[in-house]
C-alpha positions in Angstrom: 7.6 19.3 34.4 5.7 20.4 31.3 1.9 20.3 32.0 0.3 19.7 28.7 -3.8 19.8 29.3 -5.9 17.8 26.5 -6.6 20.7 24.3 -2.8 21.2 24.1 -1.9 17.6 23.4 -4.8 17.5 20.8 -3.5 20.7 18.9 0.0 19.4 18.6 0.9 19.9 15.2 5.0 21.0 14.7 6.0 17.3 16.4 5.0 13.7 15.1 5.8 11.1 17.8 5.9 7.5 16.3 4.7 8.6 13.0 2.2 6.1 11.2 4.5 6.2 8.1 7.8 6.0 6.5 9.3 8.2 3.7 8.8 8.1 0.1 11.7 6.3 -1.3 10.2 3.0 0.6 7.3 3.0 -1.9 9.2 4.5 -5.0 11.4 1.1 -4.5 8.6 -1.1 -3.7 6.9 0.1 -6.8 10.0 -0.1 -8.8 10.3 -3.8 -7.8 7.1 -4.5 -9.3 8.2 -4.4 -12.7 10.1 -7.3 -14.4 13.9 -7.3 -14.6 14.1 -3.9 -12.9 16.6 -2.5 -10.4 15.5 0.4 -8.1 18.6 2.6 -7.6 18.4 5.2 -4.7 19.9 8.7 -5.5 21.6 9.2 -2.1 23.7 7.9 0.4 24.3 4.0 1.1 22.7 4.2 4.5 19.3 5.2 3.2 19.4 2.6 0.5 19.9 0.2 3.6 17.7 1.5 5.5 14.5 1.2 2.4 15.9 -2.2 1.6 15.7 -3.6 5.4 12.4 -1.8 5.8 10.8 -3.8 3.0 12.5 -7.2 3.4 11.1 -7.0 7.0 7.8 -6.9 5.7 7.8 -9.5 3.0 10.7 -11.6 4.1 12.3 -12.0 0.8 15.4 -10.0 -0.2 14.3 -6.4 -1.9 17.4 -5.4 -4.4 18.4 -1.8 -4.6 21.6 -0.1 -6.1 22.9 3.4 -4.8 25.0 6.5 -6.0 26.6 6.1 -2.3 27.0 9.8 -1.6 29.7 10.9 0.1 30.6 14.8 1.9 31.8 15.7 -1.9 28.8 14.9 -3.6 26.6 16.7 -0.8 29.0 19.6 -2.2 29.2 19.2 -5.4 26.1 17.4 -6.7 25.5 13.7 -7.6 26.2 13.8 -11.3 29.1 11.9 -11.1 27.9 9.2 -8.6 24.9 8.3 -10.7 26.7 8.1 -14.1 29.1 5.9 -12.8 26.4 3.9 -10.5 24.2 3.4 -13.6 27.0 2.0 -15.8 28.3 0.0 -12.7 24.6 -1.8 -12.3 24.1 -2.6 -16.0 27.5 -4.0 -16.3 27.5 -6.2 -13.0 23.7 -7.1 -12.4 22.3 -6.5 -16.1 18.6 -5.4 -15.5 16.5 -4.2 -18.4 15.5 -1.0 -16.8 16.9 1.2 -13.9 14.3 2.9 -11.8 15.9 5.9 -10.2 14.3 7.7 -7.0 16.1 10.7 -4.9 16.3 10.9 -1.1 16.4 13.7 0.9 19.9 14.2 0.4 19.8 14.5 -3.4 16.7 16.5 -3.0 18.1 19.2 -0.9 21.1 20.1 -2.8 18.7 20.2 -5.7 20.4 17.5 -8.4 18.7 17.5 -12.1 17.9 14.0 -12.7 16.5 15.0 -16.2 19.8 16.4 -17.1 21.9 13.7 -15.5 19.9 11.1 -17.4 20.1 12.7 -21.0 23.7 12.9 -20.5 23.9 9.6 -19.6 25.6 6.7 -21.9 22.7 4.3 -21.5 23.6 0.8 -23.3 21.4 -0.3 -26.3 17.9 -1.9 -25.6 18.6 -0.7 -21.8 16.3 2.3 -19.8 16.6 4.7 -17.1 13.3 6.1 -15.8 13.3 8.3 -12.6 11.1 10.5 -10.5 11.4 12.6 -7.1 10.9 11.5 -3.7 11.8 13.9 -1.1 11.6 11.8 2.3 10.8 15.0 4.4 7.5 15.2 2.2 4.5 13.0 2.5 4.6 9.1 3.1 5.5 6.0 1.2 2.3 6.0 -0.7 3.2 9.4 -2.4 6.5 7.8 -3.3 4.5 4.6 -4.5 2.5 6.6 -6.8 5.5 9.0 -8.0 7.9 6.2 -9.5 4.3 4.6 -10.7 3.9 8.4 -12.5 7.7 8.2 -13.3 7.2 4.8 -15.4 4.5 6.3 -17.4 6.1 9.6 -18.4 8.8 8.0 -19.5 7.4 4.8 -21.1 3.6 4.7 -22.2 2.7 5.4 -25.6 -0.4 5.7 -27.4 0.2 3.9 -30.8 -3.5 4.6 -31.7 -4.5 0.8 -32.1 -6.1 -0.5 -28.7 -5.0 -3.3 -26.8 -8.4 -4.4 -25.4 -7.3 -4.6 -21.7 -7.8 -2.6 -18.6 -5.3 -0.9 -17.0 -5.6 -1.9 -13.4 -3.4 0.0 -10.8 -3.5 -2.0 -7.4 -2.4 0.5 -4.7 0.0 -0.4 -2.3 -0.7 -4.2 -1.6 0.8 -7.4 -0.9 1.8 -9.6 -3.4 -1.1 -12.1 -2.2 -3.7 -9.2 -3.3 -2.5 -8.7 -6.4 -2.7 -12.2 -7.4 -6.5 -11.8 -6.1 -7.2 -9.0 -8.1 -5.8 -10.8 -11.6 -8.0 -13.9 -10.4 -10.8 -12.0 -9.9 -10.2 -10.4 -13.5 -9.6 -13.4 -15.0 -13.0 -15.1 -13.6 -14.4 -12.1 -15.1 -12.7 -13.2 -18.3 -11.4 -9.8 -18.5 -8.2 -8.7 -19.8 -5.9 -6.3 -18.0 -2.5 -5.1 -17.2 -1.9 -5.0 -13.6 0.8 -2.1 -12.8 2.8 -2.5 -10.6 2.7 -6.4 -9.8 5.1 -7.7 -7.3 3.3 -11.1 -7.2 6.5 -13.5 -8.1 8.7 -11.2 -7.3 8.0 -10.6 -3.4 6.6 -14.0 -2.8 9.0 -15.6 -5.4 9.5 -19.5 -4.6 12.5 -21.1 -2.9 14.0 -23.0 -5.9 17.3 -23.6 -4.3 18.9 -21.2 -6.6 19.1 -17.0 -6.3 17.5 -15.7 -9.2 17.8 -11.3 -9.2 15.2 -10.8 -11.4 12.0 -13.1 -10.9 9.5 -14.5 -13.2 7.1 -11.8 -11.7 6.6 -7.9 -12.3 4.9 -6.0 -15.0 6.8 -6.0 -18.5 8.3 -2.9 -20.1 6.0 -4.1 -23.2 3.3 -3.6 -20.7 3.9 -0.4 -19.5 4.5 0.8 -22.8 1.0 -0.6 -23.7 -0.8 1.2 -20.8 -1.0 4.1 -23.6 -3.4 1.8 -25.4 -5.5 0.6 -22.8 -9.3 1.0 -23.1 -9.9 2.6 -19.5 -8.2 2.6 -15.9 -9.3 1.3 -13.2 -7.5 2.9 -9.8 -8.0 1.3 -7.0 -7.8 3.7 -4.2 -8.2 7.6 -5.0 -5.1 8.3 -2.6 -2.6 5.7 -3.9 -3.9 5.3 -7.6 -5.4 8.3 -9.0 -2.6 10.2 -9.4 -0.9 7.9 -11.8 -4.2 7.5 -13.4 -4.2 11.1 -14.5 -0.8 11.1 -15.1 -1.8 8.4 -18.4 -4.7 10.2 -19.1 -2.9 13.2 -20.0 -0.3 11.9 -21.6 -2.1 9.0 -23.5 -5.9 9.7 -23.1 -6.6 6.8 -21.5 -9.7 7.3 -19.4 -10.1 6.4 -15.6 -12.0 5.6 -13.3 -11.5 5.7 -9.5 -13.0 3.0 -7.0 -11.9 2.3 -3.3 -9.3 -0.3 -2.3 -11.7 -3.7 -2.9 -11.9 -4.5 0.9 -15.0 -5.7 1.9 -18.5 -6.5 0.1 -19.6 -3.1 -1.4 -16.0 -2.1 -2.6 -15.5 -5.7 -4.3 -19.0 -5.4 -5.8 -18.1 -1.7 -7.2 -14.6 -3.5 -8.5 -16.3 -6.2 -10.5 -19.1 -4.1 -11.8 -16.7 -1.8 -13.4 -14.8 -4.5 -15.2 -18.6 -5.5 -15.9 -19.2 -2.2 -17.2 -15.7 -1.5 -19.5 -16.0 -5.2 -20.9 -20.0 -6.4 -21.1 -19.4 -9.3 -19.0 -21.3 -11.3 -16.6 -20.5 -11.9 -13.2 -19.9 -15.6 -12.8 -21.3 -17.9 -10.6 -17.7 -18.5 -8.5 -17.6 -14.7 -7.0 -21.4 -14.9 -6.5 -20.8 -17.7 -4.0 -18.0 -16.5 -2.6 -20.1 -12.9 -2.0 -22.7 -15.1 -0.2 -20.1 -17.4 1.8 -18.8 -13.9 2.9 -22.3 -12.7 4.1 -23.2 -15.9 5.7 -20.0 -15.9 7.8 -20.5 -12.3 9.0 -24.4 -13.1 9.9 -23.0 -16.4 11.6 -20.3 -14.3 13.7 -22.5 -11.0 14.4 -23.0 -11.9 18.2 -19.5 -11.2 18.9 -19.0 -8.3 16.2 -22.2 -6.1 16.7 -21.6 -3.0 18.2 -17.8 -3.7 19.3 -15.8 -0.1 19.0 -12.7 -0.3 16.7 -10.1 1.5 16.3 -8.2 1.3 12.8 -4.7 2.9 11.9 -2.4 2.4 8.7 -2.4 3.5 4.9 -4.9 5.6 3.7 -6.8 3.5 1.0 -6.2 0.7 3.7 -7.4 1.9 6.2 -10.7 3.4 4.3 -11.2 -0.5 3.2 -10.9 -1.7 6.6 -13.6 1.1 7.5 -16.0 0.0 5.0 -15.5 -3.8 6.2 -16.1 -3.2 9.6 -19.1 -0.8 9.4 -20.7 -3.7 7.0 -20.1 -6.2 10.0 -21.8 -4.2 12.6 -19.1 -2.5 14.4 -18.4 0.8 14.8 -14.8 2.5 14.0 -14.3 5.0 16.9 -10.8 6.0 15.7 -9.5 6.0 11.9 -5.9 7.3 11.6 -3.5 7.4 9.1 0.3 8.9 9.0 0.2 10.3 5.1 -1.0 13.8 4.6 -4.4 14.6 2.4 -7.7 16.0 3.4 -8.9 13.7 1.1 -8.8 10.7 4.0 -10.8 12.1 6.6 -13.5 13.3 3.7 -13.8 9.6 2.4 -14.2 8.2 6.3 -16.6 10.7 7.5 -18.6 10.0 4.1 -18.7 6.3 5.2 -19.7 6.7 8.7 -22.1 9.1 7.7 -23.6 6.4 5.1 -24.0 4.1 8.3 -25.4 6.9 10.9 -22.3 6.4 13.2 -21.4 9.8 14.8 -18.7 10.7 17.3 -15.6 8.8 15.5 -12.4 10.8 15.7 -10.5 10.6 12.2 -7.5 11.9 11.1 -5.1 12.2 8.6 -0.9 13.2 9.2 -1.7 11.4 12.7 0.7 9.4 14.4 0.6 6.5 17.2 1.0 8.4 20.2 -2.1 10.5 19.8 -4.0 7.4 19.1 -2.7 5.7 22.4 -4.1 9.2 23.9 -7.3 8.7 22.5 -7.7 4.8 23.2 -6.8 5.8 27.3 -9.2 8.1 27.3 -12.1 6.3 25.7 -11.2 2.5 25.4 -11.9 0.0 22.2 -12.6 -3.6 22.2 -10.3 -4.3 19.1 -7.3 -2.7 17.4 -6.4 -3.1 13.7 -3.4 -1.7 12.3 0.3 -2.6 11.6 2.7 -4.1 13.8 3.5 -0.9 15.3 0.0 -0.8 17.4 1.4 -3.9 19.3 2.9 -1.9 22.2 -0.6 -0.3 22.3 -2.6 -3.3 22.2 -0.4 -4.6 24.7 -0.1 -1.5 27.0 -4.4 -1.2 27.1 -4.7 -5.1 27.0 -6.6 -4.8 23.6 -7.0 -7.5 20.9 -5.0 -6.8 17.9 -5.3 -8.1 14.1 -2.4 -7.2 12.1 -3.2 -5.5 8.7 -1.6 -3.4 6.3 1.9 -2.5 5.9 4.5 -3.0 7.6 3.8 -6.4 9.6 6.9 -7.1 10.7 6.8 -9.9 13.2 4.5 -12.3 11.4 5.1 -14.3 8.8 3.6 -15.2 5.3 0.8 -12.8 5.6 1.9 -11.3 2.6 0.9 -14.5 0.6 -3.1 -14.0 1.8 -5.2 -11.3 0.2 -6.9 -8.9 2.2 -9.0 -7.7 -1.1 -11.8 -9.2 -2.8 -14.2 -11.6 -1.1 -12.1 -14.1 0.1 -9.4 -11.3 1.5 -12.7 -10.2 3.4 -13.2 -13.6 4.8 -9.8 -14.0 6.1 -10.6 -10.6 7.8 -13.6 -11.5 9.2 -12.0 -15.1 10.6 -9.0 -12.7 12.2 -11.4 -10.6 13.7 -13.8 -12.8 14.8 -11.4 -15.2 16.7 -9.4 -12.0 18.3 -12.5 -11.1 20.1 -13.8 -14.7 21.0 -10.3 -15.5 22.4 -10.5 -12.2 24.4 -14.2 -13.3 25.2 -12.9 -16.9 26.4 -10.1 -15.3 28.5 -12.6 -13.0 30.6 -15.0 -16.0 30.9 -12.0 -18.1 32.5 -10.9 -14.9 34.5 -14.2 -14.7 36.0 -14.2 -18.5 36.9 -10.8 -18.3 38.8 -12.7 -15.5 40.7 -15.5 -17.4 41.7 -13.3 -20.2 42.7 -11.5 -17.8 44.9 
């Protein structure tokens, strides 16, 4: 039997066991679904498109539409040019989208398909559009695919007309439709006009009407994406997800941008509202001040159950940074903070937060996996685990209270309708975290009573 010392295990770099991420095309597909009347197109095999659609459908409990180039052995040898040209023509004829957003897969990337050349060579119907981005599955994660697809839309469509539209472009990051609705609600309360891009609200949480609609009412319109170049500024929520497309828009159209953390928790939500206030000289309405005060009140009320509790947090980088900020505001200790997405910016951001609260001894890692997180917890247990559905086996094995947050959540329903951003979202998280800890305390007390009786 192979004997692995703790040092050897901690230095494992060539192998990932249960990685805390999925591949780029999943993120690209989700970003494309946030554009109105858009058909995402997977340039690769049918199996790739089926996996990516299933992954999103299991999280949102909604159909994630996408077409595919349907690679076979011939395309793998001679290239996928014929497949993409035929596929795009058929999609426009059969499904009639306004725009097709093509993303690549590991197969098409490996054989070196030139998507720019293919698209320029296509016969695209009048009034229709085709955009693309490169999303090799063996690089980065779904977060990289998400912002690459956003940049693809901007590169193809956004223009600067010279006449400002008086709006702020808000890039929400990889969040649920409920979060996007909350971001728009807060902006509306601030009386500030925004273009939210992408916007899956009304698409991945569309109502049941009894009639299937392939292109629901939601999504950022093509006109709004074109108009991003005339926006007053860009507010990018989450540096690791939204800064790259903000840079793309600045380089192409000269739109200045500001990066703030994903607004999870008190301080980060404050920063978002102050960014809107600064851009449009608006006052913070009492309704938002009231929500903030209620959140602070609930944290104070539950302080007895929260203070000093050790937490392990994992998931997408900007979401994890936001959750870390929230639990620090609640008086908890983030002992282990992990993301599967590569990038040194994650560790720097988390360590800066920990330093601001004088928390030492925490383990922070990007490009990590859940096997390693489980080892950390086995060596030094925590009081709570926060993350995606893939953490449930760790929680079960180590008997730890578990709060699901982030992407993907596969074994619960309706979660994507409710925000975790803003004061309202933080209030919901505080409720879930406090209840999980109280349930555990009540169970431990009941076990003690049984032992005393026996």
